[in-house]
C-alpha positions in Angstrom: 100.5 -7.4 129.5 104.0 -8.9 130.6 104.2 -10.5 133.9 107.1 -8.4 134.4 104.5 -5.4 135.1 102.9 -7.7 137.9 106.3 -7.5 140.1 106.1 -4.5 143.0 109.0 -2.6 143.0 109.9 -1.1 146.4 111.8 2.0 145.9 113.8 3.4 148.7 114.4 6.9 147.2 112.0 9.5 149.0 112.1 7.5 152.1 113.2 8.8 155.5 116.4 7.8 157.1 114.4 5.6 159.5 112.3 3.9 156.8 115.3 3.1 155.0 117.1 1.8 157.9 114.0 -0.4 158.4 114.0 -1.7 154.7 117.8 -2.5 155.1 116.9 -4.6 158.1 114.1 -6.4 156.2 116.6 -7.1 153.1 119.1 -8.8 156.0 116.2 -10.6 157.4 115.2 -12.0 153.7 111.8 -9.8 154.0 113.1 -8.2 150.7 115.6 -8.7 147.9 117.7 -6.0 146.4 117.5 -6.0 142.7 119.4 -2.8 142.3 120.6 -0.1 144.8 117.5 1.5 146.0 115.1 -0.9 144.6 114.0 -3.8 146.4 111.6 -7.0 145.4 109.8 -9.5 147.3 111.7 -12.7 147.8 110.9 -15.0 144.6 109.4 -12.0 142.8 111.2 -13.4 139.5 110.7 -16.9 140.0 108.9 -18.3 137.3 109.5 -15.7 135.1 111.3 -16.0 131.6 114.8 -14.1 131.2 113.1 -11.7 129.2 110.6 -11.0 131.8 113.2 -10.9 134.3 115.3 -8.4 132.2 112.0 -6.5 131.8 111.7 -6.1 135.4 115.5 -4.8 135.5 114.3 -2.2 133.1 111.6 -0.9 135.1 113.8 -1.1 138.2 116.3 0.9 136.4 113.9 3.6 134.9 114.9 6.3 137.5 118.3 6.3 136.2 117.3 6.2 132.4 117.9 10.1 131.0 115.5 12.0 129.0 117.3 11.8 125.8 117.8 7.8 126.2 115.7 5.2 124.6 115.7 1.5 125.9 116.9 -0.5 122.7 118.4 -3.9 121.7 117.9 -6.6 123.9 116.2 -4.6 126.4 114.1 -3.3 124.1 112.8 -7.0 123.0 112.2 -7.8 126.9 110.1 -4.9 126.9 108.0 -5.5 123.9 107.9 -9.1 124.4 110.3 -10.1 121.6 112.1 -13.5 121.9 115.5 -13.5 123.6 116.7 -16.9 122.9 119.9 -16.3 124.6 120.8 -15.2 128.1 119.4 -11.9 128.9 122.0 -9.1 129.4 122.9 -8.0 132.7 123.0 -4.5 132.1 120.1 -2.2 130.3 120.9 -1.5 126.5 119.8 2.4 125.8 119.9 4.2 122.4 121.9 7.7 123.3 121.4 10.1 120.2 123.4 12.7 121.7 126.6 10.9 120.9 128.1 8.6 118.6 130.2 6.7 121.0 129.2 3.4 123.1 129.7 3.7 126.7 129.1 1.1 129.6 128.3 2.0 133.0 127.5 -0.1 136.2 123.7 0.0 135.0 123.8 0.7 131.5 125.2 0.2 128.0 124.5 3.2 126.2 125.1 3.0 122.2 125.7 6.3 120.4 123.0 6.9 117.8 123.6 10.2 116.7 124.0 9.3 113.2 120.8 7.4 113.4 118.5 8.6 115.9 115.8 6.1 116.9 112.0 6.4 116.3 110.6 6.0 120.0 107.3 4.3 121.4 106.4 4.9 125.1 105.3 1.7 127.2 102.9 1.6 129.9 105.4 2.4 132.2 106.1 5.7 130.2 109.6 4.2 129.6 110.9 5.1 125.9 111.6 2.1 123.7 112.6 1.8 120.2 109.8 0.7 118.0 109.7 -3.0 117.0 111.2 -2.4 113.6 114.2 -0.5 114.9 114.8 -2.7 117.7 114.9 -5.8 115.0 117.2 -4.1 112.9 119.4 -3.1 116.3 119.9 -6.7 117.1 120.3 -8.0 113.6 123.2 -5.6 113.4 124.8 -6.6 116.9 123.8 -10.1 117.8 124.2 -13.4 116.3 121.7 -14.5 113.3 120.3 -17.2 115.9 119.5 -14.4 118.0 118.4 -12.0 115.8 116.1 -13.9 113.2 113.8 -14.9 116.0 113.3 -11.0 116.5 112.8 -10.4 112.7 110.2 -13.2 112.4 108.4 -12.2 115.5 108.1 -8.7 114.3 106.9 -9.9 110.9 104.6 -12.5 112.2 102.8 -10.7 114.9 102.4 -7.6 112.5 104.3 -5.3 114.7 106.0 -3.8 111.6 105.9 -4.5 108.0 108.7 -5.4 105.3 108.7 -2.2 104.2 109.3 -0.6 107.6 112.0 -3.0 108.3 114.0 -2.1 105.1 113.4 1.4 105.3 115.4 1.1 108.9 117.8 -1.1 107.1 118.5 1.6 104.7 119.5 4.0 107.3 122.0 1.4 108.9 125.7 2.6 108.6 127.7 -0.4 110.2 127.2 -4.1 110.0 124.9 -4.1 107.0 126.2 -7.3 105.8 125.6 -9.0 109.2 122.0 -7.3 109.8 121.1 -7.9 106.0 121.3 -11.7 106.5 118.5 -11.5 109.0 116.4 -9.2 107.4 116.6 -11.0 104.1 115.7 -14.6 106.0 112.9 -12.8 107.9 109.4 -14.7 107.5 106.2 -14.1 109.0 105.2 -17.8 108.8 107.7 -18.7 111.5 105.6 -20.0 114.5 108.0 -19.8 117.2 111.6 -18.6 117.9 112.4 -22.4 117.8 111.3 -22.5 114.2 113.6 -19.4 113.3 116.6 -21.0 115.1 115.9 -24.1 112.9 116.0 -21.8 109.9 119.1 -20.5 111.1 120.6 -24.2 111.3 119.1 -25.1 107.7 121.3 -21.9 106.5 124.5 -23.1 108.4 124.1 -26.7 107.3 123.5 -26.1 103.8 120.4 -27.9 103.2 117.6 -27.0 100.4 115.3 -24.4 101.1 112.1 -26.1 102.8 108.2 -25.1 102.5 107.3 -23.3 105.7 103.7 -24.1 107.1 102.9 -26.7 104.4 99.6 -28.0 104.6 98.8 -31.6 104.2 95.0 -32.8 103.5 93.1 -35.3 102.4 89.5 -35.2 101.0 87.3 -36.4 103.8 89.9 -36.4 106.2 92.0 -34.4 108.7 94.4 -31.7 108.0 97.6 -31.3 109.5 100.0 -28.0 109.1 103.9 -28.8 109.1 106.6 -26.9 110.4 108.7 -27.7 107.3 108.3 -29.7 104.0 111.0 -31.0 101.8 109.2 -32.0 98.9 112.3 -33.2 96.9 113.2 -35.5 100.0 109.9 -36.3 101.2 110.8 -35.2 104.8 108.9 -33.5 107.2 110.6 -31.5 110.0 108.9 -30.7 113.2 109.9 -28.6 115.9 108.8 -29.3 119.5 109.2 -27.2 122.6 108.4 -28.4 125.9 105.8 -26.0 126.4 103.4 -27.7 124.0 103.2 -30.5 126.8 104.2 -28.2 129.9 102.7 -24.8 129.8 99.0 -24.6 131.3 97.8 -22.2 128.3 98.9 -24.5 125.3 97.6 -27.3 127.3 94.2 -25.7 127.4 92.9 -28.2 130.1 94.2 -31.2 128.5 96.5 -33.5 130.4 99.9 -34.1 129.1 99.1 -37.5 128.3 96.4 -36.4 125.7 98.4 -34.2 124.1 101.0 -37.0 123.6 98.2 -38.9 122.0 96.8 -36.3 119.5 100.5 -35.7 118.7 100.7 -39.2 117.8 97.7 -39.7 116.0 98.7 -36.4 114.1 101.9 -37.9 113.1 100.4 -40.8 111.9 98.4 -38.9 109.6 101.2 -36.9 108.1 103.2 -40.2 107.6 100.2 -41.6 105.5 100.2 -38.6 103.3 101.5 -39.4 99.7 105.0 -38.4 99.3 105.9 -38.3 103.1 108.9 -40.7 103.5 110.1 -39.3 107.2 109.2 -36.9 109.9 111.5 -35.6 112.0 111.3 -34.1 115.2 113.6 -31.7 116.6 113.9 -30.4 120.5 115.2 -27.2 121.7 118.6 -29.0 123.0 118.9 -30.5 119.3 118.8 -26.9 117.6 121.6 -26.1 120.3 123.7 -28.8 119.0 123.9 -28.6 114.9 125.7 -31.6 114.7 122.6 -33.4 115.9 120.6 -31.6 113.6 122.9 -32.4 110.7 122.8 -36.1 111.5 119.1 -36.4 111.9 118.6 -34.8 108.3 121.2 -37.0 106.7 119.5 -39.9 108.5 116.2 -38.9 106.6 117.8 -38.3 103.1 118.0 -34.7 103.3 121.3 -33.4 101.8 123.5 -31.1 104.1 126.7 -28.8 102.4 
């Protein structure tokens, strides 16, 4: 369950005039923070939540304004479904509106007209109607940049939230931005192990590098094995994508110290470098991926051709 569901929302609707005045005094005194008009949270309630979880809380806080015909969609559906948001979360909740063909923006919502393509709906644990994972992936692929869209498509496939046939059926019904969405759908891979790997694949495409092998296994008889993110066999180059979570997230550390994880990673990399055919190992961080020139320079130094 998303940590967003643990955030308590204090709603002033239904409160008496005296109760509302008391809550307003508490806001001024810092005992509560206003998330939406009429919706309060405890101070710091959103601290420690990543942007997708914070946006999920915003969706929950806006639920009472969502009409019966509305369906939470696009990046907002990603937040509810736990799909990756690699760019900043939107300041407004995105909805699919099957009663119109027009998109309208209000103080709280962006309502995307979907009368020509009414969405399939799933109901979350808060009874919030949300587009299905496949529909969400297609909507994001049609409206957002590829580096935002591919992590969503890959996540849907790798987590088996949908299959390729269902994605392609949703894509077939798309009436606009087909070329844009088609790139993300064609690139979609269940082998991507993280949003960072998906973004890395977008950078590879932008730089015109040869197609790498994903999740290649290096093994030697009587020895350990190692699965690498990307392998360029013709150039003998391994590319690994590192996230800070590997060294800082308590769940990923699993009781180990950061120093121990660094030591294990060093031993693992030594093993990979010792395998026949491996000439170089490139490690890319999230900050590297946000600056394509860094990626290009690292690949060229290792002998991987860029277009």
